[in-house]
C-alpha atoms as a printed R data frame, in Angstrom:
    type eleno elety resid chain resno       x      y      z
1   ATOM     1    CA   UNK     A     1  -2.275  7.636 34.893
2   ATOM     2    CA   UNK     A     2  -5.598  7.353 36.678
3   ATOM     3    CA   UNK     A     3  -4.450  9.824 39.395
4   ATOM     4    CA   UNK     A     4  -3.641 12.528 36.866
5   ATOM     5    CA   UNK     A     5  -7.150 12.374 35.436
6   ATOM     6    CA   UNK     A     6  -8.674 12.686 38.881
7   ATOM     7    CA   UNK     A     7  -6.460 15.647 39.624
8   ATOM     8    CA   UNK     A     8  -7.331 17.326 36.372
9   ATOM     9    CA   UNK     A     9 -11.121 16.842 36.996
10  ATOM    10    CA   UNK     A    10 -10.609 18.161 40.529
11  ATOM    11    CA   UNK     A    11  -8.768 21.211 39.179
12  ATOM    12    CA   UNK     A    12 -11.530 21.849 36.672
13  ATOM    13    CA   UNK     A    13 -14.178 21.659 39.408
14  ATOM    14    CA   UNK     A    14 -12.120 23.959 41.523
15  ATOM    15    CA   UNK     A    15 -11.768 26.527 38.693
16  ATOM    16    CA   UNK     A    16 -15.544 26.339 37.978
17  ATOM    17    CA   UNK     A    17 -16.235 26.636 41.698
18  ATOM    18    CA   UNK     A    18 -14.256 29.846 41.740
19  ATOM    19    CA   UNK     A    19 -16.149 31.339 38.801
20  ATOM    20    CA   UNK     A    20 -19.654 30.428 39.837
21  ATOM    21    CA   UNK     A    21 -19.621 32.447 43.074
22  ATOM    22    CA   UNK     A    22 -18.305 35.445 41.136
23  ATOM    23    CA   UNK     A    23 -21.049 35.003 38.589
24  ATOM    24    CA   UNK     A    24 -23.621 34.714 41.426
25  ATOM    25    CA   UNK     A    25 -22.320 38.011 42.791
26  ATOM    26    CA   UNK     A    26 -22.354 39.733 39.394
27  ATOM    27    CA   UNK     A    27 -25.772 38.578 38.329
28  ATOM    28    CA   UNK     A    28 -27.177 39.484 41.765
29  ATOM    29    CA   UNK     A    29 -25.678 42.908 41.713
30  ATOM    30    CA   UNK     A    30 -26.848 43.532 38.112
31  ATOM    31    CA   UNK     A    31 -30.385 42.427 39.096
32  ATOM    32    CA   UNK     A    32 -30.245 44.865 42.011
33  ATOM    33    CA   UNK     A    33 -29.286 47.737 39.765
34  ATOM    34    CA   UNK     A    34 -32.118 46.890 37.413
35  ATOM    35    CA   UNK     A    35 -34.625 46.882 40.262
36  ATOM    36    CA   UNK     A    36 -33.561 50.417 41.233
37  ATOM    37    CA   UNK     A    37 -33.669 51.502 37.546
38  ATOM    38    CA   UNK     A    38 -37.181 50.018 37.180
39  ATOM    39    CA   UNK     A    39 -38.399 52.049 40.204
40  ATOM    40    CA   UNK     A    40 -37.168 55.218 38.409
41  ATOM    41    CA   UNK     A    41 -38.491 54.274 34.946
42  ATOM    42    CA   UNK     A    42 -41.997 54.443 33.341
43  ATOM    43    CA   UNK     A    43 -43.856 51.192 33.826
44  ATOM    44    CA   UNK     A    44 -46.881 52.133 31.679
45  ATOM    45    CA   UNK     A    45 -47.981 55.087 29.578
46  ATOM    46    CA   UNK     A    46 -50.936 56.182 27.442
47  ATOM    47    CA   UNK     A    47 -50.642 57.090 23.757
48  ATOM    48    CA   UNK     A    48 -53.122 59.144 21.782
49  ATOM    49    CA   UNK     A    49 -52.866 59.064 17.947
50  ATOM    50    CA   UNK     A    50 -51.528 62.306 16.514
51  ATOM    51    CA   UNK     A    51 -51.043 64.032 19.909
52  ATOM    52    CA   UNK     A    52 -49.118 63.595 23.109
53  ATOM    53    CA   UNK     A    53 -51.019 62.589 26.218
54  ATOM    54    CA   UNK     A    54 -49.868 65.543 28.222
55  ATOM    55    CA   UNK     A    55 -51.212 68.143 25.751
56  ATOM    56    CA   UNK     A    56 -54.721 66.715 25.810
57  ATOM    57    CA   UNK     A    57 -55.072 65.393 29.364
58  ATOM    58    CA   UNK     A    58 -56.706 67.611 31.899
59  ATOM    59    CA   UNK     A    59 -55.085 68.134 35.317
60  ATOM    60    CA   UNK     A    60 -56.892 65.175 36.883
61  ATOM    61    CA   UNK     A    61 -55.842 62.691 34.180
62  ATOM    62    CA   UNK     A    62 -52.284 63.981 33.446
63  ATOM    63    CA   UNK     A    63 -50.857 61.690 36.102
64  ATOM    64    CA   UNK     A    64 -52.108 58.723 34.122
65  ATOM    65    CA   UNK     A    65 -50.123 59.663 31.010
66  ATOM    66    CA   UNK     A    66 -47.072 57.927 32.496
67  ATOM    67    CA   UNK     A    67 -46.808 55.757 35.582
68  ATOM    68    CA   UNK     A    68 -43.366 55.322 37.067
69  ATOM    69    CA   UNK     A    69 -42.192 52.403 39.102
70  ATOM    70    CA   UNK     A    70 -42.197 54.657 42.197
71  ATOM    71    CA   UNK     A    71 -45.876 55.573 41.517
72  ATOM    72    CA   UNK     A    72 -46.735 51.874 41.215
73  ATOM    73    CA   UNK     A    73 -44.661 50.512 44.148
74  ATOM    74    CA   UNK     A    74 -43.940 53.450 46.470
75  ATOM    75    CA   UNK     A    75 -40.201 52.725 46.712
76  ATOM    76    CA   UNK     A    76 -40.563 48.929 47.317
77  ATOM    77    CA   UNK     A    77 -38.199 48.129 44.477
78  ATOM    78    CA   UNK     A    78 -35.528 50.333 46.091
79  ATOM    79    CA   UNK     A    79 -35.803 48.163 49.237
80  ATOM    80    CA   UNK     A    80 -35.874 44.930 47.281
81  ATOM    81    CA   UNK     A    81 -32.851 46.089 45.276
82  ATOM    82    CA   UNK     A    82 -30.853 46.948 48.400
83  ATOM    83    CA   UNK     A    83 -31.773 43.641 50.045
84  ATOM    84    CA   UNK     A    84 -30.926 41.713 46.831
85  ATOM    85    CA   UNK     A    85 -27.577 43.412 46.584
86  ATOM    86    CA   UNK     A    86 -26.741 42.415 50.200
87  ATOM    87    CA   UNK     A    87 -27.855 38.834 49.589
88  ATOM    88    CA   UNK     A    88 -25.853 38.723 46.326
89  ATOM    89    CA   UNK     A    89 -22.685 39.650 48.238
90  ATOM    90    CA   UNK     A    90 -23.312 37.116 50.921
91  ATOM    91    CA   UNK     A    91 -24.290 34.334 48.488
92  ATOM    92    CA   UNK     A    92 -21.408 35.130 46.101
93  ATOM    93    CA   UNK     A    93 -18.615 35.713 48.566
94  ATOM    94    CA   UNK     A    94 -19.779 33.631 51.551
95  ATOM    95    CA   UNK     A    95 -21.450 30.828 49.542
96  ATOM    96    CA   UNK     A    96 -24.503 31.081 51.847
97  ATOM    97    CA   UNK     A    97 -27.483 28.873 51.069
98  ATOM    98    CA   UNK     A    98 -29.998 31.105 52.885
99  ATOM    99    CA   UNK     A    99 -28.759 34.092 50.978
100 ATOM   100    CA   UNK     A   100 -29.078 32.299 47.648
101 ATOM   101    CA   UNK     A   101 -32.592 31.218 48.651
102 ATOM   102    CA   UNK     A   102 -33.376 34.843 49.537
103 ATOM   103    CA   UNK     A   103 -32.284 35.900 46.047
104 ATOM   104    CA   UNK     A   104 -34.784 33.422 44.582
105 ATOM   105    CA   UNK     A   105 -37.480 34.747 46.990
106 ATOM   106    CA   UNK     A   106 -36.821 38.313 45.827
107 ATOM   107    CA   UNK     A   107 -36.906 37.270 42.206
108 ATOM   108    CA   UNK     A   108 -40.279 35.569 42.687
109 ATOM   109    CA   UNK     A   109 -41.674 38.631 44.430
110 ATOM   110    CA   UNK     A   110 -40.312 40.872 41.708
111 ATOM   111    CA   UNK     A   111 -41.769 38.782 38.920
112 ATOM   112    CA   UNK     A   112 -45.140 38.586 40.690
113 ATOM   113    CA   UNK     A   113 -45.192 42.414 41.009
114 ATOM   114    CA   UNK     A   114 -44.288 42.795 37.319
115 ATOM   115    CA   UNK     A   115 -46.464 40.084 35.811
116 ATOM   116    CA   UNK     A   116 -49.459 40.141 38.090
117 ATOM   117    CA   UNK     A   117 -49.488 43.799 39.185
118 ATOM   118    CA   UNK     A   118 -47.835 45.912 36.500
119 ATOM   119    CA   UNK     A   119 -48.427 44.059 33.233
120 ATOM   120    CA   UNK     A   120 -52.258 44.297 33.460
121 ATOM   121    CA   UNK     A   121 -51.853 48.029 34.164
122 ATOM   122    CA   UNK     A   122 -50.117 48.592 30.846
123 ATOM   123    CA   UNK     A   123 -53.413 48.188 28.994
124 ATOM   124    CA   UNK     A   124 -55.317 50.751 31.108
125 ATOM   125    CA   UNK     A   125 -55.993 54.207 29.795
126 ATOM   126    CA   UNK     A   126 -58.093 55.542 32.658
127 ATOM   127    CA   UNK     A   127 -60.131 58.733 32.169
128 ATOM   128    CA   UNK     A   128 -58.105 59.661 29.050
129 ATOM   129    CA   UNK     A   129 -59.616 56.705 27.243
130 ATOM   130    CA   UNK     A   130 -63.142 58.003 27.900
131 ATOM   131    CA   UNK     A   131 -62.353 61.285 26.277
132 ATOM   132    CA   UNK     A   132 -60.122 60.047 23.456
133 ATOM   133    CA   UNK     A   133 -61.368 56.947 21.708
134 ATOM   134    CA   UNK     A   134 -57.982 56.054 20.152
135 ATOM   135    CA   UNK     A   135 -56.063 56.194 23.401
136 ATOM   136    CA   UNK     A   136 -54.072 53.012 24.070
137 ATOM   137    CA   UNK     A   137 -51.965 51.885 26.973
138 ATOM   138    CA   UNK     A   138 -48.497 50.497 26.485
139 ATOM   139    CA   UNK     A   139 -45.737 49.028 28.594
140 ATOM   140    CA   UNK     A   140 -42.830 51.243 29.468
141 ATOM   141    CA   UNK     A   141 -39.158 50.309 29.860
142 ATOM   142    CA   UNK     A   142 -39.526 49.931 33.584
143 ATOM   143    CA   UNK     A   143 -41.667 46.866 33.142
144 ATOM   144    CA   UNK     A   144 -38.928 45.174 31.068
145 ATOM   145    CA   UNK     A   145 -36.292 46.195 33.578
146 ATOM   146    CA   UNK     A   146 -38.412 44.727 36.369
147 ATOM   147    CA   UNK     A   147 -38.856 41.409 34.565
148 ATOM   148    CA   UNK     A   148 -35.143 41.254 33.640
149 ATOM   149    CA   UNK     A   149 -34.175 41.956 37.289
150 ATOM   150    CA   UNK     A   150 -36.412 39.116 38.459
151 ATOM   151    CA   UNK     A   151 -34.861 36.705 35.946
152 ATOM   152    CA   UNK     A   152 -31.294 37.715 36.783
153 ATOM   153    CA   UNK     A   153 -31.935 37.359 40.498
154 ATOM   154    CA   UNK     A   154 -33.427 33.949 39.932
155 ATOM   155    CA   UNK     A   155 -30.320 32.862 38.024
156 ATOM   156    CA   UNK     A   156 -28.076 34.341 40.738
157 ATOM   157    CA   UNK     A   157 -29.972 32.456 43.447
158 ATOM   158    CA   UNK     A   158 -29.899 29.237 41.453
159 ATOM   159    CA   UNK     A   159 -26.136 29.517 40.878
160 ATOM   160    CA   UNK     A   160 -25.644 30.346 44.563
161 ATOM   161    CA   UNK     A   161 -27.444 27.181 45.531
162 ATOM   162    CA   UNK     A   162 -25.527 25.089 43.012
163 ATOM   163    CA   UNK     A   163 -22.126 26.293 44.253
164 ATOM   164    CA   UNK     A   164 -22.786 25.255 47.824
165 ATOM   165    CA   UNK     A   165 -20.514 22.299 48.654
166 ATOM   166    CA   UNK     A   166 -22.500 19.122 49.138
167 ATOM   167    CA   UNK     A   167 -21.674 16.675 51.965
168 ATOM   168    CA   UNK     A   168 -20.012 14.257 49.514
169 ATOM   169    CA   UNK     A   169 -17.857 17.026 48.006
170 ATOM   170    CA   UNK     A   170 -16.889 18.207 51.473
171 ATOM   171    CA   UNK     A   171 -15.989 14.656 52.499
172 ATOM   172    CA   UNK     A   172 -13.947 14.082 49.396
173 ATOM   173    CA   UNK     A   173 -12.105 17.401 49.965
174 ATOM   174    CA   UNK     A   174 -11.474 16.624 53.628
175 ATOM   175    CA   UNK     A   175 -10.376 13.038 53.045
176 ATOM   176    CA   UNK     A   176  -8.430 12.793 49.821
């Protein structure tokens, strides 16, 4: 009777072990897609009550009406997204500890860019605010995509680290 319980527990661990790498891969790839989407989306914009920013801004200030991820990062999120996708594949399919750790590093860098670099920018109105007293800055969808990407990549990296076989599990598997 005792042997059947051990076998059942081993089978459950094996099934979970098969799902976790797939989840690592899926979360990592989704985070990568969100990074690319954030680079193409507005990070911050300026609103003026009763008007659109573009109709009142002069040629010098019109660029401040809406800042895209590309304008803020110059394509860095494209590179981070491609690197994260590669690391997600390696961590998910190859169960690589360094790849999972790289996913966590990319997530920390992404969250630092979003929270320390982009979030303060969402309140800025630039020269438009000098001319129009009611102008306000607001966050765009790109900022939320950037934060979500960072969180998904952190989860993927954490799962990737947790699915790595420990020495005791390897010994138990090798010596039944």
